[in-house]
C-alpha positions in Angstrom: -20.8 -1.1 -8.9 -22.4 -4.4 -8.1 -23.7 -3.9 -4.5 -26.1 -6.7 -3.7 -24.4 -9.4 -1.7 -25.8 -12.2 -4.0 -24.4 -10.5 -7.1 -21.0 -9.9 -5.6 -20.9 -13.4 -4.0 -21.7 -14.9 -7.4 -18.8 -13.0 -9.0 -16.4 -14.1 -6.3 -17.7 -17.7 -6.5 -16.4 -17.9 -10.1 -12.9 -17.9 -8.6 -12.8 -21.4 -7.0 -14.7 -22.8 -10.0 -12.2 -21.3 -12.4 -9.3 -22.5 -10.3 -10.6 -26.0 -10.3 -11.0 -25.9 -14.0 -7.4 -24.7 -14.5 -6.1 -27.3 -12.2 -8.0 -30.0 -14.2 -6.6 -28.6 -17.4 -3.1 -28.8 -15.9 -3.5 -32.4 -15.0 -4.7 -33.1 -18.5 -1.6 -31.4 -20.0 0.7 -33.4 -17.7 -0.7 -36.6 -19.2 0.5 -35.6 -22.7 4.0 -35.0 -21.6 4.3 -31.3 -20.7 6.8 -30.7 -17.9 5.2 -30.3 -14.4 7.0 -26.9 -13.9 5.6 -25.4 -17.1 2.1 -26.6 -16.2 2.3 -25.1 -12.7 3.4 -21.7 -14.1 0.5 -21.7 -16.6 -1.9 -22.5 -13.8 -0.5 -19.7 -11.7 -0.7 -17.2 -14.6 -4.3 -18.1 -15.5 -5.3 -18.0 -11.8 -3.8 -14.5 -11.5 -5.5 -13.3 -14.6 -9.0 -14.4 -13.4 -8.4 -13.4 -9.8 -7.5 -9.8 -10.5 -10.0 -9.4 -13.4 -12.8 -10.3 -11.0 -11.4 -8.2 -8.1 -11.0 -5.2 -10.4 -14.5 -5.5 -11.8 -16.0 -5.6 -8.4 -14.0 -2.7 -7.1 -14.7 -2.0 -3.4 -12.9 -4.1 -0.9 -12.3 -6.8 -3.4 -10.1 -4.6 -5.6 -8.4 -3.1 -2.6 -7.3 -6.5 -1.5 -5.8 -6.9 -5.0 -4.0 -3.6 -4.7 -2.6 -4.6 -1.3 -1.3 -7.9 -2.6 0.3 -6.1 -5.6 2.6 -4.2 -3.3 4.1 -7.3 -1.8 4.8 -9.2 -5.0 8.4 -8.2 -4.6 8.7 -10.6 -1.7 7.7 -13.7 -3.8 10.1 -16.1 -5.4 10.8 -15.0 -8.9 9.5 -18.3 -10.4 6.1 -17.6 -8.6 6.0 -13.8 -9.1 7.0 -13.8 -12.8 3.9 -15.2 -14.5 1.5 -12.8 -13.0 3.4 -9.6 -12.1 1.6 -7.7 -14.9 -1.8 -8.9 -13.6 -0.9 -7.6 -10.1 0.4 -4.2 -11.1 -2.5 -3.4 -13.4 -4.7 -2.9 -10.3 -2.4 -0.2 -9.1 -3.4 2.2 -11.9 -6.8 1.3 -13.4 -10.1 -0.5 -13.1 -13.3 -0.6 -15.2 -15.2 2.7 -15.1 -18.8 3.3 -14.1 -21.2 4.8 -16.6 -21.3 8.6 -17.1 -24.9 8.9 -16.0 -24.0 7.3 -12.7 -21.1 9.7 -12.2 -23.4 12.7 -13.0 -25.9 11.5 -10.3 -23.2 11.3 -7.6 -22.0 14.8 -8.6 -25.5 16.2 -8.4 -26.0 14.6 -5.0 -22.8 16.1 -3.7 -22.4 19.5 -5.5 -26.1 20.2 -6.4 -28.1 19.9 -9.5 -26.2 22.8 -11.0 -22.8 21.0 -10.5 -21.7 21.8 -14.0 -21.5 25.5 -13.2 -18.5 24.7 -10.9 -16.5 23.6 -13.9 -15.3 25.3 -17.1 -14.7 21.8 -18.5 -15.4 18.3 -17.3 -14.2 15.1 -18.9 -16.8 12.2 -18.6 -14.0 9.7 -19.3 -12.4 8.7 -16.0 -8.7 9.4 -15.8 -8.3 6.7 -13.2 -10.6 4.2 -11.5 -9.7 2.9 -8.0 -11.2 0.7 -5.3 -14.0 2.8 -3.9 -14.1 5.7 -6.4 -12.9 7.0 -9.8 -11.2 10.3 -10.8 -12.1 12.6 -13.6 -10.0 15.4 -15.0 -11.7 18.8 -15.2 -11.1 22.5 -15.2 -12.5 24.5 -12.2 -14.4 27.7 -12.8 -11.3 29.7 -11.9 -9.2 28.0 -14.5 -7.3 25.5 -12.3 -6.9 21.9 -13.6 -8.6 19.7 -11.0 -9.1 16.0 -10.1 -12.7 15.1 -9.3 -12.9 12.0 -7.1 -16.4 10.4 -7.2 -17.3 7.6 -4.9 -19.0 4.6 -6.3 -22.7 4.3 -5.3 -23.1 1.5 -2.9 -19.4 1.4 -1.9 -20.2 1.0 1.8 -22.6 -1.9 1.2 -20.1 -3.5 -1.2 -17.4 -3.4 1.4 -19.4 -5.3 3.9 -20.3 -7.9 1.3 -16.7 -8.3 0.1 -14.7 -8.8 3.2 -16.7 -11.7 4.6 -16.7 -13.5 1.3 -13.0 -12.9 0.5 -12.0 -14.1 4.0 -13.8 -17.3 3.3 -12.1 -17.6 -0.1 -8.7 -16.7 1.2 -7.4 -20.2 0.4 -7.5 -19.1 -3.3 -4.6 -16.8 -2.7 -2.4 -19.8 -1.7 -1.2 -20.5 -5.2 0.0 -16.9 -5.5 1.2 -16.2 -2.0 2.0 -19.6 -0.4 2.2 -19.4 3.4 0.8 -15.8 3.7 -1.9 -15.4 6.3 -4.4 -13.4 4.3 -7.3 -13.2 6.8 -5.6 -10.9 9.3 -4.6 -8.6 6.5 -8.2 -8.5 5.2 -9.6 -7.7 8.7 -7.3 -4.8 9.1 -7.9 -3.6 5.6 -11.7 -3.6 6.3 -11.3 -1.3 9.2 -9.1 1.1 7.2 -11.5 1.2 4.2 -14.4 2.1 6.4 -12.4 5.2 7.2 -11.6 5.8 3.6 -15.2 6.0 2.7 -15.4 9.3 4.6 -14.4 12.0 2.1 -14.7 14.7 4.8 -12.0 13.0 6.8 -9.9 12.6 3.6 -10.2 16.2 2.8 -9.1 17.2 6.3 -6.1 14.9 6.1 -5.0 16.1 2.7 -5.3 19.7 3.8 -3.1 19.0 6.8 -0.4 17.4 4.5 -0.8 20.2 1.9 -0.2 22.9 4.5 2.8 21.0 6.1 4.5 20.6 2.7 3.6 23.9 1.1 6.6 25.2 -0.9 8.6 22.0 -0.3 11.4 21.5 -2.8 10.9 17.7 -2.9 7.1 17.1 -2.6 3.8 18.4 -4.0 0.6 17.6 -2.2 -2.4 19.0 -4.2 -4.7 21.4 -2.4 -8.3 20.5 -1.7 -10.6 22.7 -3.9 -14.0 21.5 -2.7 -15.6 18.6 -0.9 -19.3 17.7 -0.4 -21.0 14.4 0.1 -19.2 11.6 -1.9 -17.3 14.1 -4.1 -13.8 15.4 -3.5 -12.2 18.0 -5.8 -8.4 18.6 -5.6 -5.8 20.3 -7.8 -4.7 18.1 -10.7 -1.3 16.3 -10.4 0.6 15.7 -13.6 3.6 13.4 -13.7 5.0 10.0 -14.4 3.1 7.3 -12.4 5.4 5.4 -10.1 4.2 2.1 -11.7 5.8 3.3 -14.9 9.0 4.2 -13.2 9.0 0.6 -11.7 8.3 -0.9 -15.2 10.8 1.0 -17.3 12.4 3.9 -15.4 16.2 4.4 -15.5 18.2 3.9 -12.3 18.5 7.6 -11.5 14.7 8.0 -11.5 14.3 4.8 -9.5 16.7 6.0 -6.8 15.2 9.4 -6.6 11.7 8.2 -6.5 12.6 5.6 -3.8 14.4 8.1 -1.6 11.6 10.7 -1.9 9.0 8.1 -1.1 11.0 7.0 2.0 11.5 10.6 3.0 7.8 11.4 2.7 6.8 8.4 4.9 9.3 9.3 7.6 8.8 13.1 7.5 5.0 13.1 7.7 4.8 12.3 11.4 7.5 14.9 12.2 5.8 17.6 10.2 2.1 17.1 10.8 1.9 14.1 13.1 0.3 12.0 10.4 1.5 9.2 8.1 0.3 8.2 4.6 -0.5 4.5 5.0 -1.5 3.6 1.4 1.9 3.7 -0.4 1.0 1.7 -3.5 2.5 3.1 -6.7 -0.8 4.4 -8.0 -0.8 7.1 -5.4 2.5 8.7 -6.4 3.8 10.7 -9.5 7.4 11.7 -10.3 7.0 15.3 -11.6 9.0 16.9 -14.4 10.8 19.1 -11.9 12.0 16.1 -9.9 9.5 16.4 -7.0 7.3 13.5 -5.9 3.6 14.2 -6.1 1.4 12.5 -3.5 -2.3 11.6 -3.7 -5.0 9.8 -1.8 -5.0 10.6 1.9 -8.1 8.6 2.8 -6.0 6.2 4.9 -3.8 8.7 6.7 -3.2 7.9 10.4 -2.1 10.0 13.3 1.4 9.4 14.8 1.8 11.3 18.0 5.2 12.5 19.2 5.7 9.8 21.8 5.1 7.1 19.2 7.6 8.7 16.9 10.2 8.5 19.6 9.4 4.9 20.3 9.8 4.0 16.6 13.1 5.7 16.4 14.4 4.1 19.5 13.4 0.6 18.4 15.0 1.1 15.0 18.2 2.3 16.5 18.4 -0.6 18.9 17.7 -3.0 16.0 20.7 -1.6 14.1 23.0 -2.1 17.0 22.2 -5.8 17.1 22.6 -6.3 20.9 20.3 -9.3 21.6 19.5 -8.4 25.2 18.8 -4.7 24.4 16.5 -5.8 21.5 14.5 -8.1 23.8 14.3 -5.5 26.5 13.0 -2.9 24.1 10.4 -5.2 22.5 9.1 -6.1 26.0 8.8 -2.4 26.9 6.9 -1.5 23.7 4.6 -4.5 23.9 5.9 -6.6 21.0 6.4 -9.6 23.3 3.7 -11.1 25.5 4.2 -10.5 29.3 4.9 -14.2 29.9 7.3 -14.5 26.9 10.5 -16.6 27.4 12.6 -16.1 24.4 16.2 -16.7 23.3 17.7 -13.2 22.8 20.0 -14.5 20.0 17.0 -16.0 18.2 15.1 -12.7 18.4 18.2 -10.7 17.2 18.6 -13.1 14.3 15.0 -12.3 13.3 15.0 -8.5 13.9 18.5 -7.4 12.9 18.1 -8.1 9.1 15.0 -5.8 9.0 17.1 -2.9 10.3 19.8 -3.4 7.7 18.7 -0.4 5.6 19.4 1.8 8.6 22.7 0.2 9.7 24.8 1.4 6.8 25.3 4.7 5.0 23.8 3.5 1.7 21.5 0.6 1.1 19.9 -1.0 -2.0 16.4 -2.3 -1.7 15.8 -5.2 -4.1 13.5 -8.2 -4.6 16.1 -10.7 -3.3 16.4 -8.9 0.0 12.6 -8.7 0.3 12.3 -12.4 -0.5 14.8 -13.2 2.3 12.8 -11.2 4.8 9.5 -12.7 3.6 10.9 -16.2 3.9 12.2 -15.4 7.4 8.9 -14.1 8.5 7.0 -17.0 7.0 9.3 -19.4 8.8 8.5 -17.7 12.1 4.8 -17.6 11.5 4.7 -21.3 10.5 6.2 -22.5 13.8 3.2 -22.6 16.1 4.5 -25.1 18.6 4.1 -24.3 22.3 6.9 -21.9 23.3 7.8 -21.0 19.8 8.8 -17.4 19.0 5.7 -16.9 16.9 3.4 -17.6 19.8 5.2 -14.9 21.9 5.3 -12.0 19.4 2.4 -9.7 18.9 1.7 -6.4 17.1 0.8 -3.6 19.5 -2.3 -1.7 18.2 -0.5 1.7 18.2 2.0 0.3 15.7 -0.5 -1.1 13.3 -0.8 1.8 10.9 2.9 2.7 10.9 3.9 -0.9 10.4 1.6 -1.1 7.4 2.9 2.1 5.9 6.6 1.2 6.3 6.1 -2.4 5.1 4.1 -1.2 2.1 6.8 1.5 1.4 9.5 -1.1 1.7 7.7 -3.3 -0.9 7.6 -0.4 -3.3 11.3 0.4 -2.8 12.1 -3.2 -3.6 10.0 -3.0 -6.8 12.0 0.1 -7.7 15.2 -1.6 -6.7 16.2 1.8 -5.3 19.5 2.7 -3.6 19.9 5.6 -1.2 21.1 7.0 2.1 18.1 5.8 4.1 20.0 5.9 7.4 20.4 9.6 7.1 16.7 10.0 6.6 16.0 8.1 9.8 18.5 10.3 11.7 16.8 13.4 10.3 13.2 12.6 10.9 13.0 10.0 13.7 13.5 11.3 17.3 15.0 8.5 19.3 17.1 7.2 16.4 19.8 9.8 16.9 20.7 11.6 20.1 20.0 15.0 18.7 16.6 14.1 17.4 15.1 15.1 14.1 15.7 18.3 12.2 12.3 20.0 12.0 13.3 22.5 9.4 12.7 22.4 5.7 14.5 19.4 4.0 17.4 20.1 1.7 17.0 19.4 -2.0 18.6 16.1 -3.1 20.1 15.0 -6.3 19.9 11.4 -7.3 
């Protein structure tokens, strides 16, 4: 993993140079009569290919930014998203691996020089490579198939190097995500990744989820087998990656995967006061028995009971569509500045569509709906005139992790184009959404 700032900066510096070259190429092709629209699509495609190749090679924070953006491609206009959707989603499942000798060194530092004695078998070829580590399939000494997560040497240093540079180069994302404010996303992502570097914390969070969902008919959270240093060993999870379901799954699998993903995000706070906040498709598997397998708990965040109730209450008020009630609730929860003077009807017009999945018995998430919400949000964000609604909204700190989890989950549901009874899940798991509160018992099996 390139860790020196000068090396990583040089890699990232190839992005504006490459973009300038592709733009010049586009102008050249226009002069020989190619349609402007075709040239623009080719520039976008080539920009995406180079952008995500470099982010993937650097891993660390750079690749994590690419993974984050890949979730939200469902909100882009089709003529923009189409040329580089494959480039985006590639980052959700794979990245270039590190050499075997480097992997062995990290294993020895974590598990001791005799680390091989822990395993009956160990495959040097990584089964998956992610942003700050890669995973190897192995057989533990007791015969269990296990996933061995090995953190890249220098991951912490690389994170510090990446985020300042990527923030300065955020304008390069404009051709791909026009109008999106990338810098605030990157700043929040930096804070979250610093936590993900701690495998002790990740093991603790995964164990809490494993215990909460033990024997569940709908979910499988692998048990933690061992953890030491920058090595985390968990039970192996076999199944169909969610990215594959998105790419070519039938509608039944899409609907089931979507409903289970939604159920998992909402039920986590009720069952262990935590939420999985990294819901990109690479972290989920649809198992042969119909359950959803869940991995990677490095970004899990705590959601206390009082916050669960507040979320449910806000969601219920949003579905009712009463402008005055919506404004009062937003004020109480800190979503509006104290001095805010807003038009309740304007606020309701912005908020109510986001509550649409919970206002009806069944709802279908799709890319068109996501694009409408994205356009509405960008329209709000772009109006920075004094007294505008954008200047009076704010995101309370206690809602940051939950907002990211639910927004990311919504993006994946739109990629799946899944239909389901999402209102019933909110009634079941969110206190404050329904008068009777959530059912804390084991969830019933579903068929989809």
